[in-house]
C-alpha angles and dihedrals in degrees: 000000000000120000130189117221130184117243109225095205103049102014095234126133119249119201111221129189118227118188092187113038116241113262099031113161110202110166099223096163091056089076098039097113094052095044097042089050090050091048091049092050093048092046092051089047090052092053090047091052092048091049097046106029097028128194132300095235119210126223091280092067106019095044122229140105129301120193128185112202140169129214124194111258092229089065088069092213115162130195094267093051090049091049089053091050091050090052090054089050089058100269106106098160101051122143111220124196129175120224141168104048093198103146092194093065117091093225135072104219127213138181113218122195126184135160118262094228089134089065097053103125093210091055094049091045089054091051090050091049089057091049091047096047091110090058095053113117098190129016093237097051116069119212093229114074098175140356125187138168124227102197116313098295101055136047134171128217127195123192131209093221140010120284126181106265097228092051090046092050092052091050092049092049089052092053122101115238097175113233091349113104116211112227103169142010120193141156113267128205124345120356090240093056093070088214125145135189123225118200123200134196109256114261088230093058094041095049093044091053095044095045094046089051096047096041091045093230126154106263091217092060101012133105112353117204103207102176140003122194123183128187122177121226093249093049089048091053090049090051090053090056092045091050093050091047091050091055093046093047090048090053092049094048092048090051090052092047093051091046090055094038095049121353143271092286092063101039101073093055093054094048094045092049090050092050088048093052097044095043094048092049093047089046091057089054091051094045096051094038093238118168112271114203142140090289089059091050089051088052092050092051091047089048090052090055092046093048092049092049091053092046093048091054090054091045092050090053091047090054092048093048092045089055094051098040104047114174095031119120110269092231089058091048090054092049091051092048093049092047090052093052096037096096093050091047094051094046094047095044092043093051093048091046094052093046091049091046089056089052091050095048100042107013096089131232096300092066099028096094093049093046095047092049091050093047090057091041096054090055097046092038093056090045094049094051088063106028103030110026096039097051090046092055089048091054092043090052091050091047092049093049091047089050091052092049091051091047092053091048091051091048092049092050 
């Protein structure tokens, strides 16, 4: 509704919009037991889903290769036809998804995921060991001392003993490297180091050539490889640990901040509401089997910050009302504080939700995971500020007062 207020400085009327009329008296704490129980059940269910079903990890965490490519619309190639062409190019287990949907663009765009098994150094080292069996001097000493990749276009090989270069080169050329195509093999470093460099044709170039040939498209305006991302299995595992640590450290720092900003009575509610929001959002990803990658982790951390900001505003108002209404029941104080901030909460959350919805609908696949996580997070974050954080502070206040009463009784005795 619109409300006229008198300006004290210039005496003119200012028209202000109020979504929630001043003086509303919703009794939020009346339903705290039901809603906190519901929140607890849903949170436990989220953890159970994450533990049993697990996440569908993206390339960032699972390792592998992700390629974004475009195919001219006139080629009339669908996802199944592309999957078949990829299998012929040496990628039989590729996941193919369409994205974009912009009919004005001349290309049909696809995201292709496939595991990077071909780049496992142990597997390649085993293949080389088979090819080098003729060079082995003793059964217990392998010819290959070390093999390592540097990206997907370079690899380095170190031997335990000298082997004639021409014989070695023939053996390397006879070795299978999966979809990688060997283009050159040369000594690397000092002669005494017995180290060699292997060069491979880029996956982008190889796939572009193979797909154009199989799909019978004109190479000049055929398949367009727009982006190639590669993450090794070890790096993916390290990123998982780093992502988990980032969430745990964020939770700890927020607890410390709230403890210093307010006191120990307020801190648990903020942390519990943040755990509630993050776990529910992550649980939705696990339940629906949506891709969980670094973008999703960024969304969860952003959500944690958003949720805390909303909760702190409610807490600030609770503290202000408690200071001006001494003697009133603390549950009533919380209801008054929430009612006073309700309009601001709905407007802020609604605006963020609509902006994020636009990102989800029209932002494309790169931002979809982030936007979806934040859409869920805005809803549960707004809910938790009222029905998780507020009841917790009420119970913490009651516990603290009971503790003080017991302490005084003990001191008097």
